[in-house]
PyMOL Python script that loads the backbone (N, CA, C, O; Angstrom):
from pymol import cmd

cmd.read_pdbstr("""\
ATOM      1  N   MET A   1      -9.362 -94.761 -38.492  1.00  0.00           N
ATOM      2  CA  MET A   1     -10.597 -95.481 -38.291  1.00  0.00           C
ATOM      3  C   MET A   1     -11.688 -94.892 -39.177  1.00  0.00           C
ATOM      4  O   MET A   1     -11.799 -93.675 -39.323  1.00  0.00           O
ATOM      5  N   LYS A   2     -12.464 -95.745 -39.745  1.00  0.00           N
ATOM      6  CA  LYS A   2     -13.588 -95.274 -40.548  1.00  0.00           C
ATOM      7  C   LYS A   2     -14.675 -94.720 -39.635  1.00  0.00           C
ATOM      8  O   LYS A   2     -14.796 -95.117 -38.476  1.00  0.00           O
ATOM      9  N   SER A   3     -15.453 -93.806 -40.174  1.00  0.00           N
ATOM     10  CA  SER A   3     -16.528 -93.222 -39.363  1.00  0.00           C
ATOM     11  C   SER A   3     -17.552 -94.286 -38.956  1.00  0.00           C
ATOM     12  O   SER A   3     -18.128 -94.205 -37.871  1.00  0.00           O
ATOM     13  N   LEU A   4     -17.782 -95.281 -39.817  1.00  0.00           N
ATOM     14  CA  LEU A   4     -18.698 -96.366 -39.458  1.00  0.00           C
ATOM     15  C   LEU A   4     -18.177 -97.143 -38.251  1.00  0.00           C
ATOM     16  O   LEU A   4     -18.953 -97.557 -37.389  1.00  0.00           O
ATOM     17  N   ASP A   5     -16.858 -97.339 -38.195  1.00  0.00           N
ATOM     18  CA  ASP A   5     -16.266 -98.034 -37.053  1.00  0.00           C
ATOM     19  C   ASP A   5     -16.444 -97.233 -35.762  1.00  0.00           C
ATOM     20  O   ASP A   5     -16.710 -97.807 -34.706  1.00  0.00           O
ATOM     21  N   ILE A   6     -16.299 -95.937 -35.844  1.00  0.00           N
ATOM     22  CA  ILE A   6     -16.456 -95.084 -34.657  1.00  0.00           C
ATOM     23  C   ILE A   6     -17.901 -95.107 -34.176  1.00  0.00           C
ATOM     24  O   ILE A   6     -18.158 -95.228 -32.978  1.00  0.00           O
ATOM     25  N   ILE A   7     -18.846 -94.990 -35.108  1.00  0.00           N
ATOM     26  CA  ILE A   7     -20.263 -95.053 -34.743  1.00  0.00           C
ATOM     27  C   ILE A   7     -20.583 -96.401 -34.104  1.00  0.00           C
ATOM     28  O   ILE A   7     -21.304 -96.476 -33.109  1.00  0.00           O
ATOM     29  N   THR A   8     -20.036 -97.462 -34.689  1.00  0.00           N
ATOM     30  CA  THR A   8     -20.249 -98.804 -34.146  1.00  0.00           C
ATOM     31  C   THR A   8     -19.726 -98.914 -32.732  1.00  0.00           C
ATOM     32  O   THR A   8     -20.412 -99.438 -31.855  1.00  0.00           O
ATOM     33  N   LEU A   9     -18.513 -98.425 -32.497  1.00  0.00           N
ATOM     34  CA  LEU A   9     -17.943 -98.494 -31.147  1.00  0.00           C
ATOM     35  C   LEU A   9     -18.763 -97.686 -30.146  1.00  0.00           C
ATOM     36  O   LEU A   9     -18.944 -98.118 -29.008  1.00  0.00           O
ATOM     37  N   VAL A  10     -19.255 -96.531 -30.549  1.00  0.00           N
ATOM     38  CA  VAL A  10     -20.095 -95.718 -29.654  1.00  0.00           C
ATOM     39  C   VAL A  10     -21.370 -96.477 -29.294  1.00  0.00           C
ATOM     40  O   VAL A  10     -21.771 -96.499 -28.130  1.00  0.00           O
ATOM     41  N   LEU A  11     -22.008 -97.097 -30.285  1.00  0.00           N
ATOM     42  CA  LEU A  11     -23.224 -97.854 -30.006  1.00  0.00           C
ATOM     43  C   LEU A  11     -22.943 -99.070 -29.126  1.00  0.00           C
ATOM     44  O   LEU A  11     -23.749 -99.401 -28.256  1.00  0.00           O
ATOM     45  N   ILE A  12     -21.820 -99.733 -29.340  1.00  0.00           N
ATOM     46  CA  ILE A  12     -21.456-100.879 -28.500  1.00  0.00           C
ATOM     47  C   ILE A  12     -21.221-100.423 -27.062  1.00  0.00           C
ATOM     48  O   ILE A  12     -21.626-101.103 -26.119  1.00  0.00           O
ATOM     49  N   ILE A  13     -20.574 -99.284 -26.895  1.00  0.00           N
ATOM     50  CA  ILE A  13     -20.333 -98.749 -25.547  1.00  0.00           C
ATOM     51  C   ILE A  13     -21.651 -98.373 -24.873  1.00  0.00           C
ATOM     52  O   ILE A  13     -21.841 -98.649 -23.688  1.00  0.00           O
ATOM     53  N   ILE A  14     -22.562 -97.746 -25.618  1.00  0.00           N
ATOM     54  CA  ILE A  14     -23.883 -97.416 -25.060  1.00  0.00           C
ATOM     55  C   ILE A  14     -24.586 -98.684 -24.606  1.00  0.00           C
ATOM     56  O   ILE A  14     -25.157 -98.727 -23.516  1.00  0.00           O
ATOM     57  N   GLY A  15     -24.547 -99.718 -25.444  1.00  0.00           N
ATOM     58  CA  GLY A  15     -25.177-100.989 -25.086  1.00  0.00           C
ATOM     59  C   GLY A  15     -24.535-101.619 -23.861  1.00  0.00           C
ATOM     60  O   GLY A  15     -25.232-102.150 -22.996  1.00  0.00           O
ATOM     61  N   ALA A  16     -23.214-101.562 -23.783  1.00  0.00           N
ATOM     62  CA  ALA A  16     -22.518-102.151 -22.633  1.00  0.00           C
ATOM     63  C   ALA A  16     -22.850-101.409 -21.343  1.00  0.00           C
ATOM     64  O   ALA A  16     -23.071-102.029 -20.303  1.00  0.00           O
ATOM     65  N   ILE A  17     -22.884-100.088 -21.414  1.00  0.00           N
ATOM     66  CA  ILE A  17     -23.241 -99.303 -20.225  1.00  0.00           C
ATOM     67  C   ILE A  17     -24.677 -99.603 -19.804  1.00  0.00           C
ATOM     68  O   ILE A  17     -24.963 -99.765 -18.618  1.00  0.00           O
ATOM     69  N   ASN A  18     -25.577 -99.676 -20.784  1.00  0.00           N
ATOM     70  CA  ASN A  18     -26.972 -99.962 -20.460  1.00  0.00           C
ATOM     71  C   ASN A  18     -27.111-101.337 -19.816  1.00  0.00           C
ATOM     72  O   ASN A  18     -27.819-101.480 -18.818  1.00  0.00           O
ATOM     73  N   TRP A  19     -26.445-102.356 -20.372  1.00  0.00           N
ATOM     74  CA  TRP A  19     -26.518-103.701 -19.775  1.00  0.00           C
ATOM     75  C   TRP A  19     -25.883-103.730 -18.393  1.00  0.00           C
ATOM     76  O   TRP A  19     -26.355-104.448 -17.512  1.00  0.00           O
ATOM     77  N   GLY A  20     -24.824-102.964 -18.193  1.00  0.00           N
ATOM     78  CA  GLY A  20     -24.222-102.886 -16.859  1.00  0.00           C
ATOM     79  C   GLY A  20     -25.174-102.279 -15.848  1.00  0.00           C
ATOM     80  O   GLY A  20     -25.287-102.760 -14.721  1.00  0.00           O
ATOM     81  N   LEU A  21     -25.859-101.220 -16.254  1.00  0.00           N
ATOM     82  CA  LEU A  21     -26.840-100.597 -15.360  1.00  0.00           C
ATOM     83  C   LEU A  21     -27.997-101.545 -15.061  1.00  0.00           C
ATOM     84  O   LEU A  21     -28.487-101.600 -13.933  1.00  0.00           O
ATOM     85  N   ILE A  22     -28.428-102.289 -16.074  1.00  0.00           N
ATOM     86  CA  ILE A  22     -29.503-103.255 -15.850  1.00  0.00           C
ATOM     87  C   ILE A  22     -29.038-104.344 -14.890  1.00  0.00           C
ATOM     88  O   ILE A  22     -29.767-104.723 -13.974  1.00  0.00           O
ATOM     89  N   GLY A  23     -27.833-104.840 -15.098  1.00  0.00           N
ATOM     90  CA  GLY A  23     -27.313-105.927 -14.267  1.00  0.00           C
ATOM     91  C   GLY A  23     -27.057-105.528 -12.827  1.00  0.00           C
ATOM     92  O   GLY A  23     -27.366-106.280 -11.904  1.00  0.00           O
ATOM     93  N   PHE A  24     -26.494-104.346 -12.635  1.00  0.00           N
ATOM     94  CA  PHE A  24     -26.147-103.923 -11.281  1.00  0.00           C
ATOM     95  C   PHE A  24     -27.298-103.253 -10.528  1.00  0.00           C
ATOM     96  O   PHE A  24     -27.458-103.450  -9.323  1.00  0.00           O
ATOM     97  N   PHE A  25     -28.092-102.463 -11.243  1.00  0.00           N
ATOM     98  CA  PHE A  25     -29.080-101.633 -10.558  1.00  0.00           C
ATOM     99  C   PHE A  25     -30.519-101.832 -11.045  1.00  0.00           C
ATOM    100  O   PHE A  25     -31.427-101.151 -10.569  1.00  0.00           O
ATOM    101  N   GLN A  26     -30.737-102.742 -11.971  1.00  0.00           N
ATOM    102  CA  GLN A  26     -32.054-102.963 -12.572  1.00  0.00           C
ATOM    103  C   GLN A  26     -32.626-101.647 -13.113  1.00  0.00           C
ATOM    104  O   GLN A  26     -33.809-101.354 -12.946  1.00  0.00           O
ATOM    105  N   PHE A  27     -31.767-100.871 -13.757  1.00  0.00           N
ATOM    106  CA  PHE A  27     -32.154 -99.576 -14.325  1.00  0.00           C
ATOM    107  C   PHE A  27     -31.833 -99.577 -15.808  1.00  0.00           C
ATOM    108  O   PHE A  27     -30.670 -99.699 -16.193  1.00  0.00           O
ATOM    109  N   ASP A  28     -32.854 -99.442 -16.644  1.00  0.00           N
ATOM    110  CA  ASP A  28     -32.687 -99.418 -18.099  1.00  0.00           C
ATOM    111  C   ASP A  28     -32.614 -97.958 -18.540  1.00  0.00           C
ATOM    112  O   ASP A  28     -33.635 -97.273 -18.614  1.00  0.00           O
ATOM    113  N   LEU A  29     -31.407 -97.488 -18.831  1.00  0.00           N
ATOM    114  CA  LEU A  29     -31.184 -96.087 -19.178  1.00  0.00           C
ATOM    115  C   LEU A  29     -31.884 -95.704 -20.478  1.00  0.00           C
ATOM    116  O   LEU A  29     -32.489 -94.636 -20.561  1.00  0.00           O
ATOM    117  N   VAL A  30     -31.808 -96.556 -21.483  1.00  0.00           N
ATOM    118  CA  VAL A  30     -32.448 -96.249 -22.768  1.00  0.00           C
ATOM    119  C   VAL A  30     -33.957 -96.114 -22.593  1.00  0.00           C
ATOM    120  O   VAL A  30     -34.567 -95.185 -23.123  1.00  0.00           O
ATOM    121  N   ALA A  31     -34.554 -97.034 -21.854  1.00  0.00           N
ATOM    122  CA  ALA A  31     -35.999 -96.961 -21.608  1.00  0.00           C
ATOM    123  C   ALA A  31     -36.352 -95.737 -20.763  1.00  0.00           C
ATOM    124  O   ALA A  31     -37.405 -95.133 -20.962  1.00  0.00           O
ATOM    125  N   ALA A  32     -35.481 -95.369 -19.824  1.00  0.00           N
ATOM    126  CA  ALA A  32     -35.741 -94.195 -18.989  1.00  0.00           C
ATOM    127  C   ALA A  32     -35.712 -92.911 -19.818  1.00  0.00           C
ATOM    128  O   ALA A  32     -36.468 -91.978 -19.545  1.00  0.00           O
ATOM    129  N   ILE A  33     -34.846 -92.862 -20.826  1.00  0.00           N
ATOM    130  CA  ILE A  33     -34.735 -91.654 -21.640  1.00  0.00           C
ATOM    131  C   ILE A  33     -35.838 -91.593 -22.706  1.00  0.00           C
ATOM    132  O   ILE A  33     -36.465 -90.552 -22.903  1.00  0.00           O
ATOM    133  N   PHE A  34     -36.065 -92.718 -23.388  1.00  0.00           N
ATOM    134  CA  PHE A  34     -36.950 -92.704 -24.557  1.00  0.00           C
ATOM    135  C   PHE A  34     -38.297 -93.379 -24.337  1.00  0.00           C
ATOM    136  O   PHE A  34     -39.138 -93.370 -25.237  1.00  0.00           O
ATOM    137  N   GLY A  35     -38.522 -93.960 -23.174  1.00  0.00           N
ATOM    138  CA  GLY A  35     -39.796 -94.622 -22.892  1.00  0.00           C
ATOM    139  C   GLY A  35     -39.660 -96.135 -23.015  1.00  0.00           C
ATOM    140  O   GLY A  35     -38.838 -96.645 -23.776  1.00  0.00           O
ATOM    141  N   THR A  36     -40.481 -96.829 -22.252  1.00  0.00           N
ATOM    142  CA  THR A  36     -40.427 -98.292 -22.241  1.00  0.00           C
ATOM    143  C   THR A  36     -40.984 -98.838 -23.544  1.00  0.00           C
ATOM    144  O   THR A  36     -42.172 -98.687 -23.829  1.00  0.00           O
ATOM    145  N   MET A  37     -40.145 -99.460 -24.317  1.00  0.00           N
ATOM    146  CA  MET A  37     -40.452-100.099 -25.597  1.00  0.00           C
ATOM    147  C   MET A  37     -41.226 -99.201 -26.549  1.00  0.00           C
ATOM    148  O   MET A  37     -42.114 -99.657 -27.269  1.00  0.00           O
ATOM    149  N   SER A  38     -40.880 -97.920 -26.545  1.00  0.00           N
ATOM    150  CA  SER A  38     -41.424 -97.019 -27.559  1.00  0.00           C
ATOM    151  C   SER A  38     -40.744 -97.348 -28.892  1.00  0.00           C
ATOM    152  O   SER A  38     -39.795 -98.131 -28.933  1.00  0.00           O
ATOM    153  N   THR A  39     -41.216 -96.769 -29.937  1.00  0.00           N
ATOM    154  CA  THR A  39     -40.633 -97.024 -31.257  1.00  0.00           C
ATOM    155  C   THR A  39     -39.166 -96.607 -31.279  1.00  0.00           C
ATOM    156  O   THR A  39     -38.321 -97.320 -31.819  1.00  0.00           O
ATOM    157  N   PHE A  40     -38.868 -95.456 -30.692  1.00  0.00           N
ATOM    158  CA  PHE A  40     -37.483 -94.979 -30.696  1.00  0.00           C
ATOM    159  C   PHE A  40     -36.586 -95.871 -29.846  1.00  0.00           C
ATOM    160  O   PHE A  40     -35.438 -96.120 -30.214  1.00  0.00           O
ATOM    161  N   THR A  41     -37.089 -96.352 -28.727  1.00  0.00           N
ATOM    162  CA  THR A  41     -36.318 -97.262 -27.883  1.00  0.00           C
ATOM    163  C   THR A  41     -35.992 -98.545 -28.641  1.00  0.00           C
ATOM    164  O   THR A  41     -34.873 -99.051 -28.565  1.00  0.00           O
ATOM    165  N   ARG A  42     -36.958 -99.057 -29.358  1.00  0.00           N
ATOM    166  CA  ARG A  42     -36.732-100.279 -30.141  1.00  0.00           C
ATOM    167  C   ARG A  42     -35.715-100.041 -31.244  1.00  0.00           C
ATOM    168  O   ARG A  42     -34.922-100.929 -31.558  1.00  0.00           O
ATOM    169  N   ILE A  43     -35.727 -98.850 -31.837  1.00  0.00           N
ATOM    170  CA  ILE A  43     -34.743 -98.512 -32.860  1.00  0.00           C
ATOM    171  C   ILE A  43     -33.341 -98.481 -32.259  1.00  0.00           C
ATOM    172  O   ILE A  43     -32.393 -98.995 -32.854  1.00  0.00           O
ATOM    173  N   ILE A  44     -33.214 -97.873 -31.075  1.00  0.00           N
ATOM    174  CA  ILE A  44     -31.914 -97.826 -30.396  1.00  0.00           C
ATOM    175  C   ILE A  44     -31.421 -99.239 -30.103  1.00  0.00           C
ATOM    176  O   ILE A  44     -30.263 -99.559 -30.372  1.00  0.00           O
ATOM    177  N   TYR A  45     -32.284-100.079 -29.558  1.00  0.00           N
ATOM    178  CA  TYR A  45     -31.903-101.461 -29.274  1.00  0.00           C
ATOM    179  C   TYR A  45     -31.484-102.191 -30.549  1.00  0.00           C
ATOM    180  O   TYR A  45     -30.506-102.939 -30.541  1.00  0.00           O
ATOM    181  N   ALA A  46     -32.212-101.980 -31.639  1.00  0.00           N
ATOM    182  CA  ALA A  46     -31.877-102.630 -32.908  1.00  0.00           C
ATOM    183  C   ALA A  46     -30.528-102.150 -33.430  1.00  0.00           C
ATOM    184  O   ALA A  46     -29.727-102.954 -33.908  1.00  0.00           O
ATOM    185  N   LEU A  47     -30.270-100.848 -33.342  1.00  0.00           N
ATOM    186  CA  LEU A  47     -28.988-100.313 -33.799  1.00  0.00           C
ATOM    187  C   LEU A  47     -27.827-100.840 -32.966  1.00  0.00           C
ATOM    188  O   LEU A  47     -26.765-101.151 -33.504  1.00  0.00           O
ATOM    189  N   VAL A  48     -28.027-100.940 -31.654  1.00  0.00           N
ATOM    190  CA  VAL A  48     -26.984-101.486 -30.790  1.00  0.00           C
ATOM    191  C   VAL A  48     -26.725-102.954 -31.146  1.00  0.00           C
ATOM    192  O   VAL A  48     -25.575-103.393 -31.171  1.00  0.00           O
ATOM    193  N   GLY A  49     -27.781-103.702 -31.420  1.00  0.00           N
ATOM    194  CA  GLY A  49     -27.614-105.100 -31.815  1.00  0.00           C
ATOM    195  C   GLY A  49     -26.875-105.250 -33.128  1.00  0.00           C
ATOM    196  O   GLY A  49     -25.989-106.097 -33.250  1.00  0.00           O
ATOM    197  N   ILE A  50     -27.230-104.436 -34.115  1.00  0.00           N
ATOM    198  CA  ILE A  50     -26.536-104.468 -35.402  1.00  0.00           C
ATOM    199  C   ILE A  50     -25.075-104.055 -35.234  1.00  0.00           C
ATOM    200  O   ILE A  50     -24.184-104.633 -35.855  1.00  0.00           O
ATOM    201  N   ALA A  51     -24.838-103.053 -34.390  1.00  0.00           N
ATOM    202  CA  ALA A  51     -23.458-102.627 -34.134  1.00  0.00           C
ATOM    203  C   ALA A  51     -22.650-103.748 -33.486  1.00  0.00           C
ATOM    204  O   ALA A  51     -21.477-103.939 -33.805  1.00  0.00           O
ATOM    205  N   GLY A  52     -23.280-104.483 -32.581  1.00  0.00           N
ATOM    206  CA  GLY A  52     -22.590-105.613 -31.961  1.00  0.00           C
ATOM    207  C   GLY A  52     -22.213-106.672 -32.971  1.00  0.00           C
ATOM    208  O   GLY A  52     -21.115-107.225 -32.916  1.00  0.00           O
ATOM    209  N   LEU A  53     -23.117-106.959 -33.896  1.00  0.00           N
ATOM    210  CA  LEU A  53     -22.807-107.934 -34.948  1.00  0.00           C
ATOM    211  C   LEU A  53     -21.703-107.424 -35.859  1.00  0.00           C
ATOM    212  O   LEU A  53     -20.806-108.182 -36.229  1.00  0.00           O
ATOM    213  N   TYR A  54     -21.758-106.151 -36.223  1.00  0.00           N
ATOM    214  CA  TYR A  54     -20.704-105.568 -37.059  1.00  0.00           C
ATOM    215  C   TYR A  54     -19.375-105.544 -36.303  1.00  0.00           C
ATOM    216  O   TYR A  54     -18.313-105.711 -36.904  1.00  0.00           O
ATOM    217  N   GLY A  55     -19.435-105.338 -34.995  1.00  0.00           N
ATOM    218  CA  GLY A  55     -18.226-105.295 -34.176  1.00  0.00           C
ATOM    219  C   GLY A  55     -17.448-106.602 -34.170  1.00  0.00           C
ATOM    220  O   GLY A  55     -16.245-106.608 -33.908  1.00  0.00           O
ATOM    221  N   ILE A  56     -18.122-107.702 -34.456  1.00  0.00           N
ATOM    222  CA  ILE A  56     -17.427-108.987 -34.541  1.00  0.00           C
ATOM    223  C   ILE A  56     -16.345-108.930 -35.620  1.00  0.00           C
ATOM    224  O   ILE A  56     -15.315-109.594 -35.498  1.00  0.00           O
ATOM    225  N   SER A  57     -16.568-108.150 -36.665  1.00  0.00           N
ATOM    226  CA  SER A  57     -15.576-108.057 -37.748  1.00  0.00           C
ATOM    227  C   SER A  57     -14.276-107.408 -37.286  1.00  0.00           C
ATOM    228  O   SER A  57     -13.250-107.556 -37.951  1.00  0.00           O
ATOM    229  N   PHE A  58     -14.296-106.690 -36.158  1.00  0.00           N
ATOM    230  CA  PHE A  58     -13.074-106.068 -35.653  1.00  0.00           C
ATOM    231  C   PHE A  58     -12.014-107.116 -35.320  1.00  0.00           C
ATOM    232  O   PHE A  58     -10.821-106.853 -35.470  1.00  0.00           O
ATOM    233  N   PHE A  59     -12.431-108.293 -34.872  1.00  0.00           N
ATOM    234  CA  PHE A  59     -11.476-109.342 -34.538  1.00  0.00           C
ATOM    235  C   PHE A  59     -10.679-109.764 -35.762  1.00  0.00           C
ATOM    236  O   PHE A  59      -9.455-109.877 -35.690  1.00  0.00           O
ATOM    237  N   GLY A  60     -11.339-109.996 -36.870  1.00  0.00           N
ATOM    238  CA  GLY A  60     -10.662-110.403 -38.086  1.00  0.00           C
ATOM    239  C   GLY A  60      -9.751-109.327 -38.638  1.00  0.00           C
ATOM    240  O   GLY A  60      -8.663-109.629 -39.128  1.00  0.00           O
ATOM    241  N   ARG A  61     -10.174-108.084 -38.566  1.00  0.00           N
ATOM    242  CA  ARG A  61      -9.346-106.986 -39.076  1.00  0.00           C
ATOM    243  C   ARG A  61      -8.114-106.777 -38.222  1.00  0.00           C
ATOM    244  O   ARG A  61      -7.054-106.433 -38.745  1.00  0.00           O
ATOM    245  N   ASP A  62      -8.227-106.975 -36.922  1.00  0.00           N
ATOM    246  CA  ASP A  62      -7.078-106.808 -36.035  1.00  0.00           C
ATOM    247  C   ASP A  62      -5.999-107.835 -36.370  1.00  0.00           C
ATOM    248  O   ASP A  62      -4.815-107.498 -36.407  1.00  0.00           O
ATOM    249  N   ARG A  63      -6.388-109.058 -36.610  1.00  0.00           N
ATOM    250  CA  ARG A  63      -5.424-110.101 -36.957  1.00  0.00           C
ATOM    251  C   ARG A  63      -4.765-109.823 -38.293  1.00  0.00           C
ATOM    252  O   ARG A  63      -3.568-110.066 -38.447  1.00  0.00           O
ATOM    253  N   ASP A  64      -5.515-109.321 -39.263  1.00  0.00           N
ATOM    254  CA  ASP A  64      -4.954-109.016 -40.572  1.00  0.00           C
ATOM    255  C   ASP A  64      -3.863-107.955 -40.473  1.00  0.00           C
ATOM    256  O   ASP A  64      -2.826-108.076 -41.125  1.00  0.00           O
ATOM    257  N   HIS A  65      -4.081-106.922 -39.670  1.00  0.00           N
ATOM    258  CA  HIS A  65      -3.092-105.864 -39.514  1.00  0.00           C
ATOM    259  C   HIS A  65      -1.867-106.372 -38.767  1.00  0.00           C
ATOM    260  O   HIS A  65      -0.748-105.962 -39.074  1.00  0.00           O
ATOM    261  N   THR A  66      -2.056-107.252 -37.797  1.00  0.00           N
ATOM    262  CA  THR A  66      -0.930-107.794 -37.038  1.00  0.00           C
ATOM    263  C   THR A  66      -0.032-108.623 -37.937  1.00  0.00           C
ATOM    264  O   THR A  66       1.191-108.517 -37.852  1.00  0.00           O
ATOM    265  N   VAL A  67      -0.610-109.438 -38.789  1.00  0.00           N
ATOM    266  CA  VAL A  67       0.180-110.267 -39.695  1.00  0.00           C
ATOM    267  C   VAL A  67       0.955-109.408 -40.666  1.00  0.00           C
ATOM    268  O   VAL A  67       2.113-109.709 -40.958  1.00  0.00           O
ATOM    269  N   GLU A  68       0.351-108.339 -41.181  1.00  0.00           N
ATOM    270  CA  GLU A  68       1.038-107.453 -42.113  1.00  0.00           C
ATOM    271  C   GLU A  68       2.206-106.726 -41.450  1.00  0.00           C
ATOM    272  O   GLU A  68       3.230-106.512 -42.099  1.00  0.00           O
ATOM    273  N   ARG A  69       2.087-106.346 -40.200  1.00  0.00           N
ATOM    274  CA  ARG A  69       3.162-105.640 -39.496  1.00  0.00           C
ATOM    275  C   ARG A  69       4.335-106.551 -39.212  1.00  0.00           C
ATOM    276  O   ARG A  69       5.480-106.098 -39.195  1.00  0.00           O
ATOM    277  N   GLU A  70       4.074-107.820 -38.990  1.00  0.00           N
ATOM    278  CA  GLU A  70       5.157-108.742 -38.651  1.00  0.00           C
ATOM    279  C   GLU A  70       6.008-109.095 -39.850  1.00  0.00           C
ATOM    280  O   GLU A  70       7.128-109.577 -39.677  1.00  0.00           O
ATOM    281  N   ARG A  71       5.525-108.876 -41.054  1.00  0.00           N
ATOM    282  CA  ARG A  71       6.281-109.233 -42.266  1.00  0.00           C
ATOM    283  C   ARG A  71       7.401-108.312 -42.538  1.00  0.00           C
ATOM    284  O   ARG A  71       8.121-108.488 -43.521  1.00  0.00           O
TER     285      ARG A  71
END
""", "prot")
cmd.dss("prot")
cmd.show_as("cartoon", "prot")
cmd.util.cbc("prot")
cmd.orient("prot")
């Protein structure tokens, strides 16, 4: 795995945990750690969003590897 892929997965997991906490307990972990809509909090949210968009490419790469293995 490329280091960019690992960083992306970590950010996606952070985002998923944060959304789970918001959904179940109305607790925003990122805002609790870094402040409500501070500059750093907004940066974290932006990075998680970009990671989510980049994570979409994992679907296409998974199919490419599966087709190559079946040959």
